[in-house]
Structure formats: C-alpha cells, structure tokens
N, C-alpha and C positions, 0 to 999 in steps of 0.2 A: 690558363697559360696555353697559347696556341703552339702548334708544332712547326718549327722551321723545316724547310726542305733541305736535305743534306746534299750539297753540291759536291761533285767529284773533287774539285780544286777549292774546297772550303777554306783552306789555309790562306789563300790569296786575299780574300776580303777580311777575314778575322784578324790576321796578324798585322794588316795595314790599318786596322780600325784603332781609333784612340781609346777604345774601351778595353782592348786586350791588355795593355800595360797597366790600366787601372785596376782590372780584376786581379792581376797577378803582381800587384805592387809589393807584396811581401817578399818577393824574390829579390833580395837586397844585394848590394855590393859586398857587404860583410859576409853574407852567406857564400857568395862566389869565392871570396878569398879563402875561406875554410875549405871549400870543395877543391879548389885548385891545389892547395897544399897537399891534399891526399892524392890527387890525380898525378901530380908531379912525381910522387913516390912510385906510383904504378908505372910511369913511362920510363923511368931510369935513363933519362937523357940529360945532357949537359946544357947550361945556358949557351945561347947563341944558336941552338938548334932550331930548325924551321918547323913550325907547328901550324896546322890548318884547323881552325875552329869552324866545323861544318855545321851550318844552321846556327849561326852565332847570335841571332837576335840583335839586341841593342849593344852587344859587345861586352857585357860585364865579365865574362870568363876570359875573353881575349885580353882585356885590359889587365886583369889579374896575372895572366901569363906573361905579358910584356913587362910588368913590374919585376918579374923574377928573371929577366934577362933573356927571354926567348924572342926569336924573330917570328912574329905572329901574323897570319893572314886570317881574317874572319869573313865568311861569306854567308849570305842569307838571301832568300827569294824576296823578302819584304823590303820594298824601297824605303818605306817609312823607318823601319828599324835601322837600315844602313845609314840613312840620313842622320839619325841620332848618333850612331856609333862613330860616324866620321868626325864628330866634334872632338873625339879623343885620339884621332890618328896621329902617328909619328912616323919617323923613318923606319922604325922596326915594328910598327903596328899599322897594318893596312886593312881596309874593309872594301868589299865589292858586292854588288847585287849579283847573285849567281844561283842557278838551279843545281841542287845537289845531285841530280841524275846525270850530270856531265862533269868530266874531270876539270879540275882547276889548272893543273900542270901535270907534266909527265915525269915520274920518278924524282920528284922535287922535295917532298916533305919528309922529315924524320918521324913525324907523328901526326895523326889525324884524330881529333877529339869530336865526338858527337854526343853532347851532353843534354841532360834534363829532358829525356824522352823526346828527342827530335828526329825520330825515325818512325817508319810505319805509317806515314800520313797518306800514302797512296792507295787507292782502291785496287789498282793493278798489281798483281804479284811481280810482274816483269819490271815495273818501275822501281820497286824495292830492290830487286836484283841489279838493276842499272846503277843504283846508288852504290851498292857494294862494289861493282865493277869499277865505278869511277874512283872510289876510295883506293882500290888496289892500284889503279893507274897513277894516282897522286903520290903514293908512297914510294920512297926509295926501297931498294932491296932490304928485306928484313925490318922494314919500318914498323912502327907501333900504331895500332888502332885501339882506342878506348871508346866503348859504347856504354853510355849511362842510360838505362831504360827503366821503366817501372817493372815491378814484379806482376806479371799478368795474372797469376793465380790469386794474388791478394786483391788486385783490382776487381776481379770478377766476384770475389766474396763481398767486397765493400759495396759494389753496385747493388747487390741483393739486399743489403741491410740499410744502405744510405743512398737511395736512388735520386733524392731531391735535395736541393739546398738553396739558400739565398744569402745575399750580402749587399750592404749598402756602403758605397764609397763616394765621398764628396757629393752627397745627395742624389747619387745615381744608384738605382736599385737593379741588382742582378738576380735573376732567378734561373735555375737550371734543373734539368732532368737528365739522368743517365740511363742508358740501356745497353744491352749486349745484342749485337746483330751481325750475322755473317762473320763471326770471328773478330769483331772490332768492338771497342767501347765507343759509344756515341754520346756526347754531351751536348744537349740542346740548350741554348742560352737565349734568354729574353732580357733585353736591357730597356729599362724605363728611365728616361732622362727628360725632365721638363715637359711632361705630358706627351712626349714622343716615344714610340716604341720601335726597337730595332731587334732583329733576330739574327743569330749566328749559330754555328755548330762546330764542334770538334769531332773528328773521327780518327781514332788511332788503332792500328792492328794490335791484337793481343798475342804478340809473339812470345813463346815460351823459350826456355833455354834450349830445348831440343830442336825447336824450329830455327833459332839462330844458329845452332851448330850445323844444321843441314844447309843453311844459306851460305855460311862462311867457309865451310870445310874445304871447298875446292881451291880457295885462294888464301886462306888464313889458317893459322894454328892458334887455337884458344889456349892460352897458358895462364889464365887467371879468371876466376868467377867469384864475385863478391856480392854481398847482400845489402850493403849500406855504405855511407861515406866514411865510416871508420875502417872500412875494408875488412869486415868480418866475413866468414864464409857464408856463401849463399844457401838459404833454406827456403824452398818454394812456399812453405806454409806460413812463415813469419817475416821473411825479409821484406823491407820496404822497396828495395831496388834490385835490379839485375844489372850488374856492372861487369863488362867483359873486357879483359885485356887480351889483345890478339897480336900476332906477328905475321907480317906478309911472308908468304911462301916464295 
C-alpha cells in the first residue's frame, strides 16, 4: 500500500469524491434521528428557532432537525454534498456551499451545531480560530453552540492498537492506515475500484477538552461536557465522544 501525500486542503477532494459516502454509508438517517433527539435536549430551544448545521455534509442532521419544526440552514464546503442535500430543501430547510471559516450571517441563529467531528480539519491554528470567530458572529446574543467531536485520548489509544484496516463496499476495496503526526490523526486511504487505484487522506487535529476550553473561552461559556450520545458525563479514558454545549458570551 503506497502512501498518499497529505494535502493541506485534503477535505476538498475527499468529501467531493464518490468514495467518501461509500466508505461511511453506515452513517444512516436513523442514526441521525437518534442523535438529533439528544442534541435537541441539549439546545433547550423551541420549534421555529433558527439553527445552523455547520459542515452539514449531505444534510441528514439538517433534515432531522427540520422534521422537528426548526428553521434550518445547512452549509458545507463540498459542492457534491450540497447538491445531494438540496434534493430535500424546503422553505424551512436551506442548503448552501460555504466555507466554515467565514460567517453565514450576523447575530442570526439561535443555535449552531457542528456534528460528527466536523472541526479541526485545518493545518493552520488560525483557521480553526477563524471558524470559532465565525460561529460567534453567526449566533444571536446568548445563542447555543454544540460541538460533537471525537475523544482525542481514545483515538490516540486506538491508533496504537488498530493502525490499519480494510473494507469492501459494492466490490470497491478500501484500505487505510492511521498515524499520529504533529498533533493530528492522519488516515491514509487507498481505494481499489475496477483495477484502478485512488488515494485520499483525512487529517483531523486531536483537540482535547483543555484545548477546546482555551480556544472557546474568550467568546463562549462551556456549560455542558458529555461523553456520548446518551449525554453521560465525559471521561477522557473511556468516552467515545467529546460533546460540548456552549453559550455565546
């Protein structure tokens, strides 16, 4: 298995690839429905409220939110993802191609959701801070931010014990290797499809609770930290997720 070159904007090619949704096809609409039920409990806002689904992908969480009576805007950098999401658009469910480092609107949304580890993609620390600044601009006064991230401590442990894997989906073979480098987890992916080979990579920063607290503290108050979608307390040794509920200062 050859090693792909890690590009700074790796997400542009990978998320617009037809292989990305194929590899992660297990992320189903039913799973999204369950997650949104729990997330709505965290937000404590009423139907009709404006919600921004930041890095919405193909819109499965946005759709689930709209079903519950919220006014939802989903944005993502991937044109292919938004093209698919637009098939479900309604008056109260909109989708746009957008870079999360820039605000969508000013003091407009009651809540911003950033789900399923859709943060920490950027090599530059400043780009991650730009994203937080943009979210702060998007939110109304005292608006709610929910970040659903992986537990970096657990990911680091898993990379040591399970650095490689493979999967076959519709006769397409995926092979991957993971490693830790410069504070990020890198997943190198090789796709074999009809005797053709394609190479992709994922790179996500391993932000800990302490690092999130430092990034958010100037503009947000963290008022809830959870370790899974059942909203049990976060434990860095065993929790699968790091879910933060924050309030705009």
